[in-house]
Every structure is written in C-alpha cells, then in structure tokens.
N, CA, C and O atoms as a GROMACS GRO file, in nm:
protein
  256
    1UNK      N    1  -1.255   0.869   0.144
    1UNK     CA    2  -1.204   0.969   0.119
    1UNK      C    3  -1.243   0.961  -0.056
    1UNK      O    4  -1.329   1.031  -0.108
    2UNK      N    5  -1.193   0.900  -0.099
    2UNK     CA    6  -1.257   0.904  -0.254
    2UNK      C    7  -1.306   1.021  -0.270
    2UNK      O    8  -1.247   1.107  -0.335
    3UNK      N    9  -1.424   1.041  -0.212
    3UNK     CA   10  -1.565   1.124  -0.269
    3UNK      C   11  -1.461   1.274  -0.209
    3UNK      O   12  -1.518   1.383  -0.209
    4UNK      N   13  -1.356   1.269  -0.176
    4UNK     CA   14  -1.299   1.407  -0.108
    4UNK      C   15  -1.170   1.392  -0.172
    4UNK      O   16  -1.073   1.452  -0.126
    5UNK      N   17  -1.161   1.323  -0.268
    5UNK     CA   18  -1.064   1.315  -0.412
    5UNK      C   19  -0.979   1.302  -0.352
    5UNK      O   20  -0.911   1.404  -0.339
    6UNK      N   21  -0.936   1.195  -0.290
    6UNK     CA   22  -0.803   1.094  -0.261
    6UNK      C   23  -0.807   0.933  -0.377
    6UNK      O   24  -0.897   0.858  -0.414
    7UNK      N   25  -0.691   0.939  -0.394
    7UNK     CA   26  -0.660   0.852  -0.429
    7UNK      C   27  -0.634   0.719  -0.350
    7UNK      O   28  -0.533   0.722  -0.279
    8UNK      N   29  -0.692   0.625  -0.348
    8UNK     CA   30  -0.684   0.532  -0.229
    8UNK      C   31  -0.598   0.386  -0.266
    8UNK      O   32  -0.597   0.348  -0.383
    9UNK      N   33  -0.553   0.337  -0.200
    9UNK     CA   34  -0.499   0.198  -0.213
    9UNK      C   35  -0.490   0.130  -0.064
    9UNK      O   36  -0.466   0.176   0.047
   10UNK      N   37  -0.523  -0.013  -0.120
   10UNK     CA   38  -0.484  -0.124   0.006
   10UNK      C   39  -0.382  -0.157  -0.034
   10UNK      O   40  -0.347  -0.132  -0.149
   11UNK      N   41  -0.292  -0.238   0.073
   11UNK     CA   42  -0.201  -0.287   0.065
   11UNK      C   43  -0.250  -0.435   0.168
   11UNK      O   44  -0.296  -0.443   0.282
   12UNK      N   45  -0.219  -0.527   0.078
   12UNK     CA   46  -0.210  -0.642   0.141
   12UNK      C   47  -0.081  -0.722   0.160
   12UNK      O   48  -0.016  -0.764   0.065
   13UNK      N   49  -0.049  -0.742   0.286
   13UNK     CA   50   0.072  -0.784   0.316
   13UNK      C   51   0.104  -0.964   0.279
   13UNK      O   52   0.031  -1.038   0.345
   14UNK      N   53   0.172  -1.014   0.213
   14UNK     CA   54   0.151  -1.135   0.208
   14UNK      C   55   0.224  -1.206   0.347
   14UNK      O   56   0.318  -1.165   0.415
   15UNK      N   57   0.121  -1.360   0.364
   15UNK     CA   58   0.135  -1.400   0.488
   15UNK      C   59   0.033  -1.377   0.570
   15UNK      O   60   0.000  -1.450   0.664
   16UNK      N   61  -0.026  -1.260   0.533
   16UNK     CA   62  -0.112  -1.220   0.657
   16UNK      C   63  -0.289  -1.132   0.591
   16UNK      O   64  -0.348  -1.025   0.603
   17UNK      N   65  -0.309  -1.274   0.519
   17UNK     CA   66  -0.433  -1.212   0.485
   17UNK      C   67  -0.518  -1.311   0.503
   17UNK      O   68  -0.469  -1.412   0.553
   18UNK      N   69  -0.634  -1.313   0.478
   18UNK     CA   70  -0.761  -1.457   0.479
   18UNK      C   71  -0.727  -1.513   0.414
   18UNK      O   72  -0.775  -1.624   0.438
   19UNK      N   73  -0.664  -1.520   0.327
   19UNK     CA   74  -0.652  -1.576   0.191
   19UNK      C   75  -0.514  -1.686   0.190
   19UNK      O   76  -0.508  -1.796   0.134
   20UNK      N   77  -0.439  -1.636   0.246
   20UNK     CA   78  -0.253  -1.676   0.320
   20UNK      C   79  -0.259  -1.620   0.387
   20UNK      O   80  -0.258  -1.497   0.380
   21UNK      N   81  -0.273  -1.714   0.520
   21UNK     CA   82  -0.201  -1.666   0.650
   21UNK      C   83  -0.079  -1.751   0.683
   21UNK      O   84  -0.102  -1.871   0.696
   22UNK      N   85   0.012  -1.722   0.695
   22UNK     CA   86   0.130  -1.779   0.762
   22UNK      C   87   0.205  -1.721   0.854
   22UNK      O   88   0.250  -1.608   0.838
   23UNK      N   89   0.228  -1.803   0.975
   23UNK     CA   90   0.295  -1.687   1.090
   23UNK      C   91   0.460  -1.648   1.080
   23UNK      O   92   0.527  -1.595   1.168
   24UNK      N   93   0.491  -1.676   0.984
   24UNK     CA   94   0.639  -1.686   0.972
   24UNK      C   95   0.661  -1.519   0.901
   24UNK      O   96   0.746  -1.429   0.894
   25UNK      N   97   0.522  -1.553   0.857
   25UNK     CA   98   0.543  -1.387   0.755
   25UNK      C   99   0.497  -1.267   0.863
   25UNK      O  100   0.551  -1.157   0.881
   26UNK      N  101   0.394  -1.318   0.921
   26UNK     CA  102   0.342  -1.190   1.030
   26UNK      C  103   0.482  -1.146   1.138
   26UNK      O  104   0.518  -1.035   1.177
   27UNK      N  105   0.533  -1.266   1.162
   27UNK     CA  106   0.637  -1.238   1.252
   27UNK      C  107   0.740  -1.129   1.194
   27UNK      O  108   0.812  -1.100   1.290
   28UNK      N  109   0.771  -1.070   1.106
   28UNK     CA  110   0.850  -1.006   1.026
   28UNK      C  111   0.780  -0.877   0.971
   28UNK      O  112   0.760  -0.873   0.850
   29UNK      N  113   0.742  -0.779   1.044
   29UNK     CA  114   0.682  -0.677   1.035
   29UNK      C  115   0.788  -0.558   0.972
   29UNK      O  116   0.736  -0.449   0.949
   30UNK      N  117   0.937  -0.574   0.941
   30UNK     CA  118   0.980  -0.485   0.905
   30UNK      C  119   1.020  -0.488   0.738
   30UNK      O  120   1.082  -0.407   0.670
   31UNK      N  121   0.947  -0.640   0.699
   31UNK     CA  122   0.925  -0.656   0.554
   31UNK      C  123   0.813  -0.572   0.473
   31UNK      O  124   0.806  -0.571   0.350
   32UNK      N  125   0.727  -0.504   0.560
   32UNK     CA  126   0.543  -0.450   0.541
   32UNK      C  127   0.593  -0.287   0.464
   32UNK      O  128   0.504  -0.230   0.402
   33UNK      N  129   0.702  -0.231   0.468
   33UNK     CA  130   0.729  -0.117   0.426
   33UNK      C  131   0.771  -0.117   0.252
   33UNK      O  132   0.765  -0.032   0.164
   34UNK      N  133   0.826  -0.290   0.261
   34UNK     CA  134   0.909  -0.254   0.133
   34UNK      C  135   0.729  -0.352   0.026
   34UNK      O  136   0.710  -0.369  -0.095
   35UNK      N  137   0.661  -0.382   0.121
   35UNK     CA  138   0.530  -0.378   0.036
   35UNK      C  139   0.436  -0.260  -0.008
   35UNK      O  140   0.345  -0.252  -0.090
   36UNK      N  141   0.498  -0.170   0.081
   36UNK     CA  142   0.404   0.022   0.066
   36UNK      C  143   0.482   0.081  -0.015
   36UNK      O  144   0.447   0.175  -0.087
   37UNK      N  145   0.605   0.028  -0.012
   37UNK     CA  146   0.725   0.093  -0.123
   37UNK      C  147   0.654   0.052  -0.298
   37UNK      O  148   0.632   0.119  -0.399
   38UNK      N  149   0.644  -0.048  -0.271
   38UNK     CA  150   0.620  -0.189  -0.414
   38UNK      C  151   0.442  -0.104  -0.473
   38UNK      O  152   0.418  -0.069  -0.589
   39UNK      N  153   0.376  -0.097  -0.391
   39UNK     CA  154   0.225  -0.069  -0.418
   39UNK      C  155   0.292   0.099  -0.480
   39UNK      O  156   0.273   0.128  -0.598
   40UNK      N  157   0.359   0.186  -0.399
   40UNK     CA  158   0.349   0.340  -0.425
   40UNK      C  159   0.449   0.309  -0.534
   40UNK      O  160   0.433   0.400  -0.617
   41UNK      N  161   0.549   0.223  -0.580
   41UNK     CA  162   0.571   0.270  -0.713
   41UNK      C  163   0.472   0.210  -0.836
   41UNK      O  164   0.448   0.253  -0.949
   42UNK      N  165   0.437   0.117  -0.780
   42UNK     CA  166   0.347   0.065  -0.911
   42UNK      C  167   0.300   0.215  -0.907
   42UNK      O  168   0.378   0.291  -0.965
   43UNK      N  169   0.178   0.281  -0.847
   43UNK     CA  170   0.072   0.400  -0.812
   43UNK      C  171   0.139   0.503  -0.906
   43UNK      O  172   0.074   0.566  -0.989
   44UNK      N  173   0.293   0.520  -0.887
   44UNK     CA  174   0.354   0.676  -0.961
   44UNK      C  175   0.421   0.638  -1.072
   44UNK      O  176   0.470   0.727  -1.142
   45UNK      N  177   0.438   0.493  -1.111
   45UNK     CA  178   0.517   0.509  -1.258
   45UNK      C  179   0.418   0.378  -1.350
   45UNK      O  180   0.454   0.309  -1.445
   46UNK      N  181   0.354   0.380  -1.313
   46UNK     CA  182   0.256   0.253  -1.378
   46UNK      C  183   0.123   0.241  -1.401
   46UNK      O  184   0.072   0.195  -1.503
   47UNK      N  185   0.055   0.293  -1.281
   47UNK     CA  186  -0.128   0.297  -1.270
   47UNK      C  187  -0.172   0.416  -1.353
   47UNK      O  188  -0.104   0.519  -1.361
   48UNK      N  189  -0.285   0.399  -1.413
   48UNK     CA  190  -0.350   0.539  -1.515
   48UNK      C  191  -0.380   0.622  -1.439
   48UNK      O  192  -0.430   0.722  -1.491
   49UNK      N  193  -0.362   0.620  -1.252
   49UNK     CA  194  -0.402   0.768  -1.194
   49UNK      C  195  -0.225   0.788  -1.187
   49UNK      O  196  -0.205   0.819  -1.070
   50UNK      N  197  -0.076   0.784  -1.267
   50UNK     CA  198  -0.007   0.818  -1.178
   50UNK      C  199   0.032   0.904  -1.265
   50UNK      O  200   0.155   0.891  -1.266
   51UNK      N  201   0.003   0.987  -1.340
   51UNK     CA  202  -0.008   1.118  -1.398
   51UNK      C  203  -0.098   1.229  -1.277
   51UNK      O  204  -0.037   1.330  -1.243
   52UNK      N  205  -0.198   1.212  -1.235
   52UNK     CA  206  -0.288   1.262  -1.120
   52UNK      C  207  -0.211   1.269  -0.978
   52UNK      O  208  -0.255   1.336  -0.884
   53UNK      N  209  -0.096   1.195  -0.971
   53UNK     CA  210  -0.044   1.183  -0.818
   53UNK      C  211   0.064   1.325  -0.798
   53UNK      O  212   0.151   1.359  -0.878
   54UNK      N  213   0.030   1.390  -0.670
   54UNK     CA  214   0.075   1.462  -0.605
   54UNK      C  215   0.194   1.413  -0.536
   54UNK      O  216   0.175   1.335  -0.442
   55UNK      N  217   0.324   1.447  -0.568
   55UNK     CA  218   0.408   1.371  -0.479
   55UNK      C  219   0.423   1.438  -0.357
   55UNK      O  220   0.464   1.363  -0.269
   56UNK      N  221   0.405   1.555  -0.320
   56UNK     CA  222   0.387   1.620  -0.207
   56UNK      C  223   0.256   1.605  -0.127
   56UNK      O  224   0.251   1.666  -0.020
   57UNK      N  225   0.177   1.551  -0.154
   57UNK     CA  226   0.019   1.505  -0.101
   57UNK      C  227  -0.008   1.330  -0.099
   57UNK      O  228  -0.116   1.279  -0.127
   58UNK      N  229   0.152   1.230  -0.046
   58UNK     CA  230   0.082   1.141  -0.003
   58UNK      C  231   0.117   1.076   0.122
   58UNK      O  232   0.221   1.098   0.185
   59UNK      N  233   0.026   0.993   0.156
   59UNK     CA  234   0.007   0.970   0.314
   59UNK      C  235   0.026   0.843   0.326
   59UNK      O  236   0.049   0.772   0.228
   60UNK      N  237   0.016   0.793   0.465
   60UNK     CA  238  -0.053   0.638   0.500
   60UNK      C  239  -0.092   0.613   0.642
   60UNK      O  240  -0.029   0.645   0.742
   61UNK      N  241  -0.212   0.548   0.632
   61UNK     CA  242  -0.281   0.576   0.753
   61UNK      C  243  -0.344   0.436   0.744
   61UNK      O  244  -0.375   0.390   0.634
   62UNK      N  245  -0.367   0.347   0.887
   62UNK     CA  246  -0.360   0.230   0.904
   62UNK      C  247  -0.319   0.086   0.964
   62UNK      O  248  -0.375  -0.019   0.998
   63UNK      N  249  -0.143   0.162   0.955
   63UNK     CA  250  -0.065   0.068   1.023
   63UNK      C  251  -0.082   0.028   1.143
   63UNK      O  252  -0.040   0.100   1.234
   64UNK      N  253  -0.142  -0.086   1.167
   64UNK     CA  254  -0.179  -0.161   1.275
   64UNK      C  255  -0.098  -0.252   1.340
   64UNK      O  256  -0.141  -0.315   1.436
   0.00000   0.00000   0.00000
C-alpha cells in the first residue's frame, strides 16, 4: 500500500498482542474504535505526515 502512495498505520489493541495478552481486554471489543480514534487523532494532529493526509480519503481495513 505504501508503494501506491498510502500512509499506513497499524493499531495495537492493548491486551491483545503477543507481548501483552489479557483476556479481560480481548472480551471488550467495543473499546477498539477508541484505539483507532487515538491513532487517527495522532496522525492528523501530531505526526510528520499530518499535512499530507486528506480527510476525505481515510479508510480502515483488517478489523477481524
């Protein structure tokens, strides 16, 4: 995707990674959108890419 000009970000959901696995967090999928929102807010406001992101061309994939 990067080779096609996309900015790509991976979001790690606390409690559901190889490093930190906690079933009490895995069982709360309604909190995942907040993780995505946190990442987007950072990318849009504080990242070196913020000026290159088009607000009408943001997508999400890989939500399993």
